[in-house]
N, CA, C and O atoms as a GROMACS GRO file, in nm:
protein
  400
    1MET      N    1  12.500 -13.905   1.117
    1MET     CA    2  12.358 -13.885   1.111
    1MET      C    3  12.325 -13.810   0.982
    1MET      O    4  12.388 -13.708   0.951
    2LYS      N    5  12.228 -13.860   0.908
    2LYS     CA    6  12.186 -13.795   0.784
    2LYS      C    7  12.103 -13.671   0.814
    2LYS      O    8  12.037 -13.663   0.918
    3ASN      N    9  12.107 -13.576   0.723
    3ASN     CA   10  12.023 -13.457   0.737
    3ASN      C   11  11.875 -13.492   0.726
    3ASN      O   12  11.791 -13.421   0.781
    4SER      N   13  11.843 -13.600   0.654
    4SER     CA   14  11.703 -13.636   0.635
    4SER      C   15  11.639 -13.692   0.762
    4SER      O   16  11.517 -13.707   0.768
    5THR      N   17  11.719 -13.722   0.864
    5THR     CA   18  11.664 -13.772   0.989
    5THR      C   19  11.571 -13.671   1.053
    5THR      O   20  11.468 -13.707   1.110
    6PHE      N   21  11.607 -13.544   1.045
    6PHE     CA   22  11.526 -13.437   1.100
    6PHE      C   23  11.463 -13.361   0.985
    6PHE      O   24  11.523 -13.269   0.929
    7ASP      N   25  11.343 -13.400   0.951
    7ASP     CA   26  11.272 -13.340   0.838
    7ASP      C   27  11.204 -13.212   0.882
    7ASP      O   28  11.100 -13.216   0.947
    8LYS      N   29  11.263 -13.098   0.846
    8LYS     CA   30  11.207 -12.970   0.890
    8LYS      C   31  11.075 -12.937   0.821
    8LYS      O   32  11.005 -12.845   0.862
    9CYS      N   33  11.042 -13.010   0.718
    9CYS     CA   34  10.917 -12.986   0.646
    9CYS      C   35  10.800 -13.065   0.706
    9CYS      O   36  10.685 -13.031   0.683
   10LYS      N   37  10.829 -13.169   0.782
   10LYS     CA   38  10.723 -13.253   0.837
   10LYS      C   39  10.671 -13.190   0.967
   10LYS      O   40  10.748 -13.149   1.054
   11SER      N   41  10.541 -13.185   0.978
   11SER     CA   42  10.478 -13.131   1.098
   11SER      C   43  10.440 -13.246   1.190
   11SER      O   44  10.389 -13.349   1.146
   12TYR      N   45  10.464 -13.227   1.317
   12TYR     CA   46  10.428 -13.327   1.417
   12TYR      C   47  10.321 -13.271   1.511
   12TYR      O   48  10.307 -13.317   1.624
   13GLU      N   49  10.247 -13.174   1.463
   13GLU     CA   50  10.146 -13.109   1.546
   13GLU      C   51  10.041 -13.207   1.596
   13GLU      O   52  10.010 -13.209   1.716
   14ARG      N   53   9.986 -13.289   1.508
   14ARG     CA   54   9.879 -13.383   1.547
   14ARG      C   55   9.932 -13.484   1.649
   14ARG      O   56   9.865 -13.514   1.747
   15GLU      N   57  10.051 -13.537   1.625
   15GLU     CA   58  10.109 -13.634   1.716
   15GLU      C   59  10.135 -13.573   1.853
   15GLU      O   60  10.110 -13.635   1.956
   16ALA      N   61  10.187 -13.448   1.853
   16ALA     CA   62  10.213 -13.379   1.980
   16ALA      C   63  10.083 -13.354   2.056
   16ALA      O   64  10.079 -13.364   2.178
   17GLU      N   65   9.977 -13.320   1.983
   17GLU     CA   66   9.848 -13.295   2.047
   17GLU      C   67   9.793 -13.423   2.112
   17GLU      O   68   9.739 -13.418   2.222
   18ILE      N   69   9.806 -13.536   2.043
   18ILE     CA   70   9.760 -13.663   2.099
   18ILE      C   71   9.837 -13.694   2.227
   18ILE      O   72   9.778 -13.733   2.328
   19LEU      N   73   9.969 -13.677   2.224
   19LEU     CA   74  10.050 -13.704   2.343
   19LEU      C   75  10.012 -13.611   2.458
   19LEU      O   76  10.008 -13.653   2.573
   20LYS      N   77   9.985 -13.486   2.426
   20LYS     CA   78   9.948 -13.390   2.530
   20LYS      C   79   9.815 -13.430   2.596
   20LYS      O   80   9.803 -13.427   2.718
   21VAL      N   81   9.718 -13.466   2.515
   21VAL     CA   82   9.588 -13.505   2.568
   21VAL      C   83   9.599 -13.634   2.650
   21VAL      O   84   9.536 -13.645   2.755
   22LEU      N   85   9.676 -13.730   2.602
   22LEU     CA   86   9.692 -13.857   2.674
   22LEU      C   87   9.780 -13.843   2.797
   22LEU      O   88   9.788 -13.936   2.878
   23GLY      N   89   9.847 -13.730   2.813
   23GLY     CA   90   9.939 -13.709   2.923
   23GLY      C   91   9.873 -13.694   3.060
   23GLY      O   92   9.942 -13.692   3.161
   24HIS      N   93   9.742 -13.685   3.064
   24HIS     CA   94   9.672 -13.675   3.193
   24HIS      C   95   9.633 -13.815   3.238
   24HIS      O   96   9.577 -13.891   3.159
   25PRO      N   97   9.661 -13.851   3.363
   25PRO     CA   98   9.632 -13.988   3.410
   25PRO      C   99   9.487 -14.033   3.392
   25PRO      O  100   9.462 -14.149   3.357
   26VAL      N  101   9.392 -13.944   3.415
   26VAL     CA  102   9.252 -13.984   3.401
   26VAL      C  103   9.219 -14.013   3.254
   26VAL      O  104   9.153 -14.112   3.224
   27ARG      N  105   9.266 -13.927   3.164
   27ARG     CA  106   9.238 -13.951   3.022
   27ARG      C  107   9.310 -14.075   2.972
   27ARG      O  108   9.258 -14.147   2.886
   28LEU      N  109   9.428 -14.100   3.024
   28LEU     CA  110   9.501 -14.222   2.990
   28LEU      C  111   9.421 -14.345   3.032
   28LEU      O  112   9.409 -14.441   2.955
   29LYS      N  113   9.366 -14.343   3.152
   29LYS     CA  114   9.284 -14.454   3.202
   29LYS      C  115   9.158 -14.471   3.118
   29LYS      O  116   9.119 -14.583   3.086
   30ILE      N  117   9.095 -14.360   3.083
   30ILE     CA  118   8.972 -14.367   3.004
   30ILE      C  119   8.999 -14.432   2.869
   30ILE      O  120   8.928 -14.523   2.828
   31VAL      N  121   9.101 -14.385   2.800
   31VAL     CA  122   9.131 -14.439   2.666
   31VAL      C  123   9.173 -14.585   2.676
   31VAL      O  124   9.131 -14.667   2.595
   32ALA      N  125   9.255 -14.618   2.775
   32ALA     CA  126   9.296 -14.758   2.793
   32ALA      C  127   9.174 -14.847   2.816
   32ALA      O  128   9.165 -14.956   2.760
   33GLY      N  129   9.082 -14.802   2.897
   33GLY     CA  130   8.961 -14.880   2.923
   33GLY      C  131   8.873 -14.892   2.801
   33GLY      O  132   8.816 -14.999   2.775
   34LEU      N  133   8.860 -14.784   2.726
   34LEU     CA  134   8.774 -14.786   2.607
   34LEU      C  135   8.832 -14.871   2.494
   34LEU      O  136   8.758 -14.910   2.403
   35LEU      N  137   8.960 -14.899   2.499
   35LEU     CA  138   9.017 -14.991   2.399
   35LEU      C  139   8.964 -15.133   2.420
   35LEU      O  140   8.956 -15.212   2.326
   36SER      N  141   8.929 -15.164   2.545
   36SER     CA  142   8.876 -15.297   2.576
   36SER      C  143   8.730 -15.310   2.539
   36SER      O  144   8.687 -15.413   2.485
   37GLU      N  145   8.652 -15.206   2.569
   37GLU     CA  146   8.509 -15.211   2.538
   37GLU      C  147   8.450 -15.070   2.537
   37GLU      O  148   8.496 -14.982   2.610
   38ALA      N  149   8.349 -15.050   2.454
   38ALA     CA  150   8.277 -14.924   2.453
   38ALA      C  151   8.197 -14.914   2.582
   38ALA      O  152   8.141 -15.013   2.629
   39CYS      N  153   8.192 -14.795   2.640
   39CYS     CA  154   8.123 -14.777   2.768
   39CYS      C  155   8.045 -14.646   2.767
   39CYS      O  156   8.076 -14.553   2.693
   40ASN      N  157   7.942 -14.642   2.852
   40ASN     CA  158   7.872 -14.516   2.872
   40ASN      C  159   7.938 -14.441   2.986
   40ASN      O  160   8.021 -14.496   3.059
   41VAL      N  161   7.901 -14.314   3.000
   41VAL     CA  162   7.967 -14.229   3.098
   41VAL      C  163   7.947 -14.282   3.240
   41VAL      O  164   8.037 -14.272   3.323
   42LYS      N  165   7.830 -14.337   3.269
   42LYS     CA  166   7.804 -14.388   3.404
   42LYS      C  167   7.900 -14.500   3.440
   42LYS      O  168   7.955 -14.502   3.550
   43LYS      N  169   7.919 -14.593   3.349
   43LYS     CA  170   8.012 -14.704   3.377
   43LYS      C  171   8.155 -14.652   3.396
   43LYS      O  172   8.228 -14.701   3.482
   44ILE      N  173   8.193 -14.554   3.314
   44ILE     CA  174   8.329 -14.499   3.324
   44ILE      C  175   8.350 -14.434   3.460
   44ILE      O  176   8.450 -14.461   3.527
   45TRP      N  177   8.256 -14.348   3.502
   45TRP     CA  178   8.280 -14.281   3.631
   45TRP      C  179   8.267 -14.375   3.748
   45TRP      O  180   8.333 -14.356   3.850
   46GLU      N  181   8.184 -14.478   3.736
   46GLU     CA  182   8.177 -14.578   3.843
   46GLU      C  183   8.308 -14.656   3.853
   46GLU      O  184   8.358 -14.681   3.963
   47CYS      N  185   8.363 -14.695   3.738
   47CYS     CA  186   8.489 -14.771   3.738
   47CYS      C  187   8.606 -14.688   3.792
   47CYS      O  188   8.692 -14.740   3.862
   48LEU      N  189   8.607 -14.559   3.758
   48LEU     CA  190   8.717 -14.473   3.800
   48LEU      C  191   8.698 -14.416   3.940
   48LEU      O  192   8.793 -14.370   4.002
   49GLY      N  193   8.575 -14.419   3.990
   49GLY     CA  194   8.548 -14.363   4.122
   49GLY      C  195   8.560 -14.212   4.124
   49GLY      O  196   8.601 -14.153   4.224
   50LEU      N  197   8.525 -14.149   4.013
   50LEU     CA  198   8.533 -14.003   4.001
   50LEU      C  199   8.394 -13.945   3.980
   50LEU      O  200   8.304 -14.016   3.935
   51PRO      N  201   8.376 -13.818   4.012
   51PRO     CA  202   8.247 -13.754   3.988
   51PRO      C  203   8.212 -13.755   3.838
   51PRO      O  204   8.300 -13.746   3.752
   52GLN      N  205   8.084 -13.765   3.811
   52GLN     CA  206   8.036 -13.768   3.673
   52GLN      C  207   8.080 -13.644   3.595
   52GLN      O  208   8.116 -13.654   3.478
   53ALA      N  209   8.077 -13.528   3.659
   53ALA     CA  210   8.115 -13.403   3.592
   53ALA      C  211   8.261 -13.406   3.549
   53ALA      O  212   8.295 -13.359   3.440
   54THR      N  213   8.347 -13.461   3.633
   54THR     CA  214   8.490 -13.471   3.600
   54THR      C  215   8.510 -13.561   3.479
   54THR      O  216   8.583 -13.526   3.386
   55VAL      N  217   8.447 -13.676   3.481
   55VAL     CA  218   8.461 -13.771   3.370
   55VAL      C  219   8.406 -13.710   3.242
   55VAL      O  220   8.466 -13.725   3.135
   56SER      N  221   8.294 -13.641   3.251
   56SER     CA  222   8.235 -13.579   3.133
   56SER      C  223   8.327 -13.474   3.072
   56SER      O  224   8.334 -13.462   2.949
   57GLN      N  225   8.398 -13.398   3.155
   57GLN     CA  226   8.492 -13.299   3.105
   57GLN      C  227   8.606 -13.366   3.028
   57GLN      O  228   8.645 -13.320   2.921
   58HIS      N  229   8.658 -13.475   3.083
   58HIS     CA  230   8.766 -13.547   3.015
   58HIS      C  231   8.717 -13.610   2.885
   58HIS      O  232   8.787 -13.608   2.784
   59LEU      N  233   8.597 -13.666   2.887
   59LEU     CA  234   8.540 -13.724   2.766
   59LEU      C  235   8.521 -13.618   2.657
   59LEU      O  236   8.547 -13.644   2.540
   60ALA      N  237   8.476 -13.500   2.697
   60ALA     CA  238   8.454 -13.392   2.601
   60ALA      C  239   8.585 -13.353   2.534
   60ALA      O  240   8.589 -13.331   2.413
   61LEU      N  241   8.693 -13.344   2.612
   61LEU     CA  242   8.823 -13.309   2.554
   61LEU      C  243   8.872 -13.418   2.459
   61LEU      O  244   8.918 -13.389   2.349
   62LEU      N  245   8.861 -13.543   2.502
   62LEU     CA  246   8.904 -13.654   2.415
   62LEU      C  247   8.822 -13.657   2.286
   62LEU      O  248   8.876 -13.686   2.179
   63LYS      N  249   8.695 -13.628   2.297
   63LYS     CA  250   8.607 -13.626   2.179
   63LYS      C  251   8.644 -13.509   2.088
   63LYS      O  252   8.654 -13.526   1.966
   64ASN      N  253   8.664 -13.392   2.145
   64ASN     CA  254   8.701 -13.273   2.066
   64ASN      C  255   8.833 -13.290   1.993
   64ASN      O  256   8.853 -13.232   1.886
   65LYS      N  257   8.923 -13.369   2.049
   65LYS     CA  258   9.054 -13.392   1.987
   65LYS      C  259   9.052 -13.510   1.890
   65LYS      O  260   9.155 -13.544   1.831
   66GLY      N  261   8.936 -13.573   1.872
   66GLY     CA  262   8.922 -13.681   1.775
   66GLY      C  263   8.980 -13.814   1.820
   66GLY      O  264   9.008 -13.901   1.738
   67ILE      N  265   8.996 -13.831   1.951
   67ILE     CA  266   9.052 -13.956   2.003
   67ILE      C  267   8.942 -14.058   2.030
   67ILE      O  268   8.961 -14.178   2.008
   68ILE      N  269   8.827 -14.010   2.077
   68ILE     CA  270   8.712 -14.098   2.100
   68ILE      C  271   8.592 -14.040   2.028
   68ILE      O  272   8.592 -13.925   1.984
   69GLU      N  273   8.488 -14.122   2.016
   69GLU     CA  274   8.360 -14.071   1.968
   69GLU      C  275   8.249 -14.141   2.046
   69GLU      O  276   8.267 -14.250   2.100
   70GLY      N  277   8.136 -14.074   2.049
   70GLY     CA  278   8.020 -14.129   2.117
   70GLY      C  279   7.916 -14.173   2.017
   70GLY      O  280   7.890 -14.105   1.918
   71ARG      N  281   7.856 -14.288   2.044
   71ARG     CA  282   7.747 -14.338   1.960
   71ARG      C  283   7.626 -14.358   2.048
   71ARG      O  284   7.630 -14.424   2.152
   72ARG      N  285   7.517 -14.298   2.004
   72ARG     CA  286   7.393 -14.304   2.081
   72ARG      C  287   7.326 -14.440   2.064
   72ARG      O  288   7.314 -14.492   1.953
   73ASN      N  289   7.284 -14.496   2.178
   73ASN     CA  290   7.208 -14.620   2.180
   73ASN      C  291   7.089 -14.594   2.272
   73ASN      O  292   7.099 -14.612   2.394
   74GLY      N  293   6.977 -14.553   2.214
   74GLY     CA  294   6.863 -14.512   2.294
   74GLY      C  295   6.894 -14.381   2.365
   74GLY      O  296   6.928 -14.282   2.300
   75VAL      N  297   6.884 -14.380   2.496
   75VAL     CA  298   6.912 -14.259   2.572
   75VAL      C  299   7.058 -14.251   2.616
   75VAL      O  300   7.101 -14.147   2.667
   76GLU      N  301   7.133 -14.357   2.598
   76GLU     CA  302   7.272 -14.360   2.642
   76GLU      C  303   7.368 -14.337   2.526
   76GLU      O  304   7.337 -14.368   2.411
   77VAL      N  305   7.484 -14.282   2.558
   77VAL     CA  306   7.591 -14.262   2.461
   77VAL      C  307   7.706 -14.353   2.502
   77VAL      O  308   7.755 -14.346   2.615
   78TYR      N  309   7.750 -14.436   2.410
   78TYR     CA  310   7.863 -14.526   2.434
   78TYR      C  311   7.986 -14.471   2.364
   78TYR      O  312   7.982 -14.438   2.245
   79TYR      N  313   8.094 -14.460   2.439
   79TYR     CA  314   8.218 -14.404   2.387
   79TYR      C  315   8.314 -14.515   2.347
   79TYR      O  316   8.320 -14.621   2.410
   80SER      N  317   8.390 -14.488   2.239
   80SER     CA  318   8.492 -14.582   2.194
   80SER      C  319   8.606 -14.503   2.133
   80SER      O  320   8.589 -14.387   2.094
   81VAL      N  321   8.723 -14.566   2.125
   81VAL     CA  322   8.842 -14.503   2.069
   81VAL      C  323   8.834 -14.510   1.916
   81VAL      O  324   8.808 -14.616   1.860
   82VAL      N  325   8.856 -14.396   1.851
   82VAL     CA  326   8.854 -14.391   1.705
   82VAL      C  327   8.988 -14.348   1.645
   82VAL      O  328   9.007 -14.356   1.524
   83SER      N  329   9.079 -14.304   1.728
   83SER     CA  330   9.211 -14.262   1.679
   83SER      C  331   9.307 -14.380   1.678
   83SER      O  332   9.344 -14.430   1.784
   84PRO      N  333   9.347 -14.426   1.559
   84PRO     CA  334   9.442 -14.537   1.554
   84PRO      C  335   9.574 -14.504   1.624
   84PRO      O  336   9.633 -14.590   1.689
   85LYS      N  337   9.621 -14.380   1.610
   85LYS     CA  338   9.749 -14.342   1.673
   85LYS      C  339   9.738 -14.347   1.825
   85LYS      O  340   9.830 -14.394   1.892
   86ALA      N  341   9.627 -14.298   1.880
   86ALA     CA  342   9.609 -14.304   2.026
   86ALA      C  343   9.604 -14.449   2.072
   86ALA      O  344   9.663 -14.483   2.175
   87GLY      N  345   9.535 -14.533   1.997
   87GLY     CA  346   9.530 -14.675   2.030
   87GLY      C  347   9.667 -14.740   2.030
   87GLY      O  348   9.699 -14.820   2.118
   88MET      N  349   9.748 -14.706   1.931
   88MET     CA  350   9.884 -14.761   1.923
   88MET      C  351   9.968 -14.716   2.042
   88MET      O  352  10.044 -14.795   2.098
   89ILE      N  353   9.954 -14.591   2.080
   89ILE     CA  354  10.031 -14.538   2.194
   89ILE      C  355   9.993 -14.611   2.322
   89ILE      O  356  10.080 -14.654   2.398
   90ILE      N  357   9.864 -14.625   2.347
   90ILE     CA  358   9.817 -14.692   2.469
   90ILE      C  359   9.862 -14.838   2.471
   90ILE      O  360   9.910 -14.887   2.573
   91ARG      N  361   9.847 -14.906   2.358
   91ARG     CA  362   9.890 -15.048   2.353
   91ARG      C  363  10.040 -15.060   2.377
   91ARG      O  364  10.084 -15.153   2.444
   92ALA      N  365  10.118 -14.968   2.323
   92ALA     CA  366  10.263 -14.972   2.344
   92ALA      C  367  10.297 -14.948   2.491
   92ALA      O  368  10.387 -15.013   2.545
   93LEU      N  369  10.226 -14.856   2.555
   93LEU     CA  370  10.252 -14.828   2.696
   93LEU      C  371  10.223 -14.946   2.786
   93LEU      O  372  10.295 -14.972   2.883
   94PHE      N  373  10.116 -15.019   2.754
   94PHE     CA  374  10.072 -15.127   2.841
   94PHE      C  375  10.099 -15.265   2.783
   94PHE      O  376  10.039 -15.364   2.827
   95GLN      N  377  10.186 -15.273   2.686
   95GLN     CA  378  10.216 -15.398   2.616
   95GLN      C  379  10.255 -15.511   2.710
   95GLN      O  380  10.206 -15.623   2.695
   96ASN      N  381  10.340 -15.485   2.805
   96ASN     CA  382  10.390 -15.588   2.895
   96ASN      C  383  10.334 -15.577   3.035
   96ASN      O  384  10.379 -15.646   3.126
   97HIS      N  385  10.235 -15.490   3.052
   97HIS     CA  386  10.178 -15.468   3.185
   97HIS      C  387  10.028 -15.490   3.179
   97HIS      O  388   9.961 -15.431   3.094
   98PRO      N  389   9.973 -15.572   3.266
   98PRO     CA  390   9.828 -15.587   3.271
   98PRO      C  391   9.764 -15.458   3.317
   98PRO      O  392   9.818 -15.388   3.403
   99GLN      N  393   9.649 -15.425   3.261
   99GLN     CA  394   9.577 -15.304   3.304
   99GLN      C  395   9.522 -15.327   3.444
   99GLN      O  396   9.477 -15.436   3.477
  100GLN      N  397   9.527 -15.223   3.526
  100GLN     CA  398   9.477 -15.231   3.664
  100GLN      C  399   9.367 -15.132   3.684
  100GLN      O  400   9.312 -15.122   3.794
   0.00000   0.00000   0.00000
């Protein structure tokens, strides 16, 4: 094994943070769903069968970490995935498995 395999100068902080945020099942489901289509909070909580407050908390964390963003359309905000790395991780996880 070469010494260059483990680069002590390279930081993996951002990658570790993305993995940590995606490590929660609800946030994983939200990001996986948002890769298919942008949705408003009402559609997300209806699809997940969770209280609106719970979904809003998860959306806020995903937004604060730069994984999703919200775009206003009239009175509604539609969320979509903006982190290419998060998208790659989700696609890799579900590559051979249909989303349920």
